C-alpha positions as CSV (number, residue, x, y, z in Angstrom):
1,M,0.1,0.1,-0.2
2,K,1.5,3.1,-1.0
3,I,1.6,6.5,1.5
4,P,0.0,9.3,0.1
5,P,2.7,11.9,-0.3
6,K,0.3,14.4,2.7
7,F,0.5,11.6,4.9
8,K,4.1,10.5,4.5
9,G,5.4,14.4,5.0
10,C,2.9,14.4,8.5
11,L,4.6,11.0,9.5
12,T,8.4,12.5,9.0
13,G,7.6,15.6,10.9
14,V,6.6,13.4,13.7
15,V,9.4,11.1,13.4
16,V,11.4,14.1,13.6
17,V,9.8,15.8,16.5
18,V,10.4,12.4,18.5
19,V,13.8,11.8,17.6
20,G,14.5,15.7,18.5
21,I,12.7,14.9,21.9
22,L,14.4,11.1,22.3
23,F,17.8,13.3,21.4
24,F,18.0,16.9,23.7
25,G,15.9,14.6,26.3
26,A,18.9,12.1,26.5
27,F,21.5,15.0,27.4
28,F,21.2,17.3,30.1
29,T,24.1,19.9,31.7
30,V,25.1,20.2,35.5
31,D,26.7,23.6,36.2
32,E,28.8,24.4,38.7
33,T,26.1,25.4,40.8
34,Q,24.1,22.1,40.6
35,Q,24.1,18.6,41.4
36,A,22.0,15.8,40.6
37,V,20.8,12.6,40.9
38,I,20.0,10.1,38.1
39,L,16.9,7.8,38.7
40,Q,15.2,5.0,37.3
41,F,11.6,3.9,38.8
42,G,12.8,5.6,42.2
43,R,15.9,3.8,42.1
44,P,18.9,6.0,42.1
45,L,21.7,4.8,39.4
46,R,24.1,7.4,39.1
47,V,24.9,11.1,41.2
48,I,26.9,13.8,40.0
49,V,28.0,16.1,42.3
50,G,30.1,19.7,42.2
51,D,33.7,20.5,42.9
52,R,34.9,18.6,46.5
53,T,37.9,17.9,48.3
54,P,39.7,14.5,48.0
55,E,38.9,14.0,51.7
56,E,35.4,14.7,50.7
57,M,35.4,12.4,47.8
58,A,37.0,9.7,49.2
59,E,34.1,10.1,52.1
60,L,31.5,10.1,49.8
61,E,32.4,6.8,47.8
62,L,32.9,5.0,51.0
63,W,29.1,6.0,52.2
64,M,28.2,5.0,48.7
65,A,30.3,1.6,48.4
66,E,28.0,0.6,52.4
67,N,24.7,2.2,51.1
68,A,24.0,2.7,47.6
69,P,26.6,-0.5,46.0
70,G,25.9,-0.3,42.3
71,V,25.3,3.5,42.0
72,A,27.9,5.3,39.9
73,L,29.6,8.2,41.1
74,S,30.5,11.4,38.7
75,S,31.8,15.0,40.0
76,G,32.2,18.2,38.4
77,A,30.0,20.4,36.0
78,G,29.3,18.8,32.4
79,L,27.1,17.3,29.7
80,Y,25.6,14.0,31.0
81,F,23.3,11.7,29.4
82,K,20.1,9.9,30.7
83,I,17.5,7.6,29.0
84,P,14.0,9.7,28.3
85,F,11.0,8.8,30.0
86,L,13.0,6.0,31.8
87,H,15.4,7.8,34.2
88,Q,14.2,10.7,36.1
89,L,16.5,13.5,36.7
90,K,16.4,15.6,40.2
91,I,18.5,18.7,40.5
92,F,19.7,20.0,43.9
93,D,21.9,23.0,44.5
94,D,25.4,22.7,45.3
95,R,25.5,26.4,46.7
96,I,26.2,27.3,50.8
97,L,22.5,28.1,51.4
98,E,21.2,30.2,54.1
99,Y,19.0,29.0,57.4
100,D,17.0,32.1,59.0
101,D,14.1,31.2,61.6
102,D,12.1,33.6,63.7
103,P,13.6,34.1,67.0
104,S,13.1,31.9,70.2
105,D,12.8,31.6,73.7
106,V,15.9,30.2,75.3
107,V,16.7,30.1,79.1
108,T,20.1,30.6,80.4
109,R,21.8,28.7,83.4
110,D,21.9,31.8,85.9
111,K,17.4,31.7,84.8
112,K,18.0,34.8,82.2
113,H,15.5,34.7,79.4
114,L,16.5,35.5,76.2
115,Q,14.7,35.9,72.5
116,V,17.5,34.4,70.3
117,D,17.4,35.0,66.7
118,C,19.9,32.6,64.9
119,Y,21.2,31.7,61.2
120,A,23.3,29.1,59.6
121,R,24.7,28.1,56.3
122,W,24.8,24.7,55.1
123,R,25.2,22.8,51.7
124,I,23.7,19.7,50.3
125,Q,26.9,17.1,51.2
126,N,25.5,14.2,49.8
127,P,22.8,14.8,47.5
128,L,21.4,11.2,47.3
129,L,21.1,10.8,51.2
130,F,19.7,14.3,50.9
131,L,16.9,13.1,48.6
132,Q,16.0,9.7,50.8
133,S,15.8,11.7,53.8
134,V,14.5,15.1,53.0
135,Q,14.0,15.5,49.5
136,S,13.7,19.0,49.0
137,V,15.3,22.2,50.6
138,Y,12.0,23.6,52.2
139,A,11.5,20.1,54.2
140,A,15.8,20.5,55.4
141,S,14.9,23.5,56.8
142,S,12.3,22.3,59.1
143,R,14.6,19.8,60.2
144,L,17.5,22.3,60.7
145,D,14.8,24.3,62.4
146,D,14.4,21.5,65.4
147,V,18.0,20.9,65.4
148,I,19.5,23.9,65.5
149,Y,17.3,25.4,68.2
150,S,17.7,22.4,70.1
151,V,21.3,22.1,70.5
152,L,21.0,26.2,71.2
153,R,19.0,25.6,73.9
154,Q,21.2,22.8,75.0
155,E,24.0,24.9,75.2
156,I,22.4,28.2,76.2
157,G,20.8,26.2,79.2
158,Q,24.7,25.3,80.2
159,S,26.1,28.6,79.9
160,D,25.8,32.1,81.9
161,L,24.0,35.2,80.4
162,I,27.6,36.8,80.1
163,Q,28.7,33.8,77.8
164,V,26.3,33.9,75.6
165,V,26.3,38.1,75.1
166,R,30.2,38.2,75.2
167,N,32.3,38.1,71.9
168,S,35.3,37.2,74.0
169,N,37.0,34.8,76.4
170,D,39.1,37.6,78.1
171,P,38.2,37.5,82.1
172,I,36.3,40.9,82.7
173,G,38.7,42.6,85.1
174,I,42.0,42.2,86.4
175,G,41.7,42.8,90.0
176,E,39.8,42.4,93.1
177,Y,38.2,45.6,93.5
178,V,36.8,48.4,91.5
179,R,37.3,52.3,91.9
180,L,34.2,54.0,92.0
181,V,35.9,57.4,90.8
182,D,36.5,58.4,87.5
183,N,33.7,56.5,86.5
184,V,30.3,54.8,87.5
185,T,31.0,50.8,87.3
186,Y,28.8,48.4,87.9
187,S,29.5,45.6,90.2
188,D,27.5,42.7,91.5
189,T,27.6,43.1,95.3
190,S,26.1,41.7,98.1
191,D,24.6,43.5,101.3
192,A,27.8,42.4,103.1
193,D,30.4,44.2,100.5
194,I,29.7,48.0,102.0
195,L,32.4,50.8,100.2
196,M,35.1,51.8,102.3
197,T,37.4,54.2,102.2
198,E,40.9,53.8,100.9
199,S,43.3,57.0,100.5
200,G,40.3,59.1,100.1
201,E,39.0,57.4,97.3
202,V,35.7,55.5,97.3
203,V,36.2,51.4,96.9
204,E,33.9,48.7,96.2
205,V,34.2,45.3,96.9
206,I,32.9,43.4,93.6
207,R,32.9,39.4,93.1
208,M,34.6,39.5,89.6
209,I,33.1,37.5,86.9
210,R,35.7,35.6,84.4
211,V,34.9,33.8,81.5
212,P,36.8,30.0,82.1
213,V,38.9,29.1,79.0
214,G,37.0,27.4,76.7
215,Q,33.6,29.1,77.2
216,G,32.0,32.4,75.9
217,R,30.0,33.1,72.9
218,E,32.7,32.2,70.4
219,A,33.6,28.6,72.2
220,L,29.6,27.8,72.5
221,L,29.1,28.7,68.7
222,H,31.4,26.3,67.8
223,R,30.0,23.7,70.1
224,V,26.6,24.5,68.7
225,T,28.1,23.9,64.9
226,D,29.6,21.2,65.4
227,A,26.9,19.2,67.0
228,T,24.2,20.4,64.8
229,R,27.0,19.2,61.7
230,V,26.9,15.5,63.3
231,M,23.4,15.3,63.6
232,T,22.6,16.9,60.3
233,A,24.7,14.4,58.4
234,Q,22.2,11.8,58.3
235,Y,20.1,14.0,56.3
236,G,23.1,14.6,54.0
237,I,23.6,18.2,55.0
238,Y,26.6,19.4,56.0
239,V,26.4,22.3,58.4
240,V,29.1,25.2,58.0
241,D,28.7,27.7,60.4
242,V,26.2,29.0,63.4
243,R,25.5,32.3,64.7
244,I,23.8,34.3,66.7
245,K,22.0,37.3,65.2
246,R,20.5,38.8,67.8
247,A,20.2,37.7,71.5
248,D,17.2,40.3,73.2
249,L,15.5,40.3,76.4
250,P,11.8,39.7,76.0
251,V,9.9,42.9,75.4
252,A,7.7,42.5,79.0
253,N,11.4,42.2,80.6
254,Q,12.5,45.1,79.3
255,Q,11.0,47.9,81.7
256,A,11.7,46.2,84.6
257,V,15.7,45.7,83.3
258,F,15.8,49.5,82.7
259,T,14.2,50.2,86.0
260,R,16.7,47.9,87.8
261,M,19.7,49.9,86.0
262,Q,18.3,53.1,87.1
263,A,18.0,51.8,90.3
264,E,21.8,50.5,90.4
265,R,23.1,53.6,88.7
266,N,21.1,55.3,92.0
267,R,22.2,52.8,94.6
268,I,25.5,53.8,93.7
269,S,25.2,58.0,93.2
270,T,23.7,57.8,96.7
271,R,26.1,55.9,98.1
272,Y,28.8,58.7,96.3
273,R,26.8,61.4,98.1
274,A,26.6,59.4,101.4
275,E,30.4,59.0,101.2
276,G,30.9,62.7,100.3
277,H,29.0,63.9,103.0
278,R,31.0,61.8,105.6
279,M,34.0,62.8,104.4
280,A,33.0,66.4,104.7
281,Q,31.4,65.9,108.2
282,T,35.1,64.2,108.9
283,I,37.2,67.1,107.1
284,L,35.3,69.5,109.0
285,A,35.5,68.2,112.5
286,E,38.9,67.8,112.2
287,T,39.5,71.3,110.9
288,N,37.2,72.6,114.3
289,L,39.3,70.3,116.4
290,R,42.3,71.8,115.3
291,V,41.0,75.3,115.5
292,D,39.9,75.1,119.0
293,S,43.5,73.3,119.7
294,I,44.9,76.5,118.0
295,S,42.9,79.2,119.5
296,S,43.0,77.1,123.1
297,L,47.1,77.4,122.9
298,A,46.9,81.1,122.0
299,E,44.8,82.1,124.9
300,R,47.1,80.2,127.2
301,S,50.0,81.7,125.4
302,A,48.2,85.6,126.0
303,L,47.4,85.0,129.5
304,L,51.0,83.8,130.1
305,I,52.2,87.0,128.3
306,R,49.7,89.4,129.7
307,G,50.3,87.4,133.6
308,A,54.5,88.2,133.0
309,A,53.6,91.6,131.8
310,D,51.3,92.2,134.2
311,S,53.9,91.2,137.2
312,S,56.3,93.3,135.7
313,A,54.6,96.3,135.6
314,A,53.4,96.1,138.9
315,A,57.2,95.4,140.7
316,I,58.0,98.2,138.3
317,Y,55.0,100.3,139.5
318,A,56.0,99.3,142.8
319,N,59.7,100.7,142.8
320,A,58.8,103.7,141.3
321,Y,56.1,104.5,144.0
322,E,58.8,103.4,146.6
323,A,60.8,105.7,145.3
324,H,58.8,109.0,144.9
325,P,55.7,108.5,147.1
326,D,54.7,112.1,147.1
327,F,54.3,111.1,142.7
328,Y,52.3,108.3,143.7
329,R,49.8,110.2,145.6
330,F,49.7,112.6,143.2
331,M,48.9,110.1,140.6
332,Q,46.2,108.4,142.6
333,S,44.6,111.4,143.3
334,L,44.4,112.4,139.5
335,E,42.9,108.3,138.7
336,T,40.6,109.0,141.5
337,L,39.3,112.3,140.0
338,E,39.5,110.8,136.4
339,N,37.0,108.1,137.4
340,I,34.2,110.7,139.4
341,M,34.3,113.4,137.1
342,D,32.7,114.4,133.9
343,A,34.4,117.3,131.8
344,N,31.7,119.5,132.6
345,D,31.8,118.9,136.8
346,E,32.8,121.1,139.3
347,M,34.1,120.4,142.7
348,V,34.7,122.4,145.7
349,L,37.6,120.8,147.7
350,G,38.8,121.2,151.1
351,T,42.4,121.8,152.1
352,T,42.7,118.6,154.5
353,G,42.3,115.1,153.3
354,I,43.2,113.6,150.3
355,F,43.7,116.6,148.3
356,Q,45.5,118.2,150.9
357,Y,48.6,118.4,148.6
358,F,46.8,120.8,146.2
359,A,47.1,123.6,148.6
360,T,50.8,122.9,150.3
361,A,53.9,123.5,148.3
362,P,55.0,121.1,146.6
363,G,57.9,118.6,148.7
364,T,56.1,120.2,152.2
365,M,53.1,117.3,152.3
366,R,54.4,114.3,154.2
């Protein structure tokens, strides 16, 4: 039977289309950012990974030899072949992916509540295991959320607040005391740790907080990363790093924290004022004591000098009066008149008695 030319052309076109589909469907490319798994009715036939270090490649080959014998392993970007319609292709990202979820409430060892917001960087290390366990990036993010926050809660629950917020493992402070002179320094003191005075400076005994070696936020995040990396290896995931983006106090506690900080500053300022008032009273008392002592010594010296002067003057007067008795009586009369008379008084005197010398010639009265 002869095929009409019209149908022959259509048949040729269909054959060309089918051949084209088979040809182009048989070849595919994997670029530098991808890795792939070829399946046949759900059974893996070949795994194509991106660039790996020799150690990573050897570890992957060992895993596949134990868990997926007979599955071929290739690496690197390029053009690959598969049987159309018989083989299925699963493409996965070979780049470092980002994990970032909502903050979660965490309690530290010293009973401090924190809203911790963390993020992580991860990649698909074993695409076949990833396909068999979680299958998609979305499902992997859900698994990472459970694992990362579980490990983070455990590590933070074994650490104090200072070890979570500090970015250094260096110890805080270099001595046993903190001087509150130039700067106001917060210190965790008890009621027994009272201010004392040392050489005129305000000193407060404090309990220094030191972060032991191997602790602190950096060490904590290293432990979280290592533990998360071990737990997510069963999903074919390699966690590159886990970091804390923010560690905030809950909003409900912020006002209480601010109030406590204000009360602490008020306590320190009150201690400053009390210590200053005490020192001022001490200085004033010492000054008054020195003034009273100096005044007493001066008054004593003045009295001694005055007594000695009066004694010398009395002796001089006595000698003078004894040598010139008429002059003595004359001076005594003048002093008596000065005491009993004013400038406008007039007196009528007789010629006898104490004023008799006024009526006698000088030198004749005895």
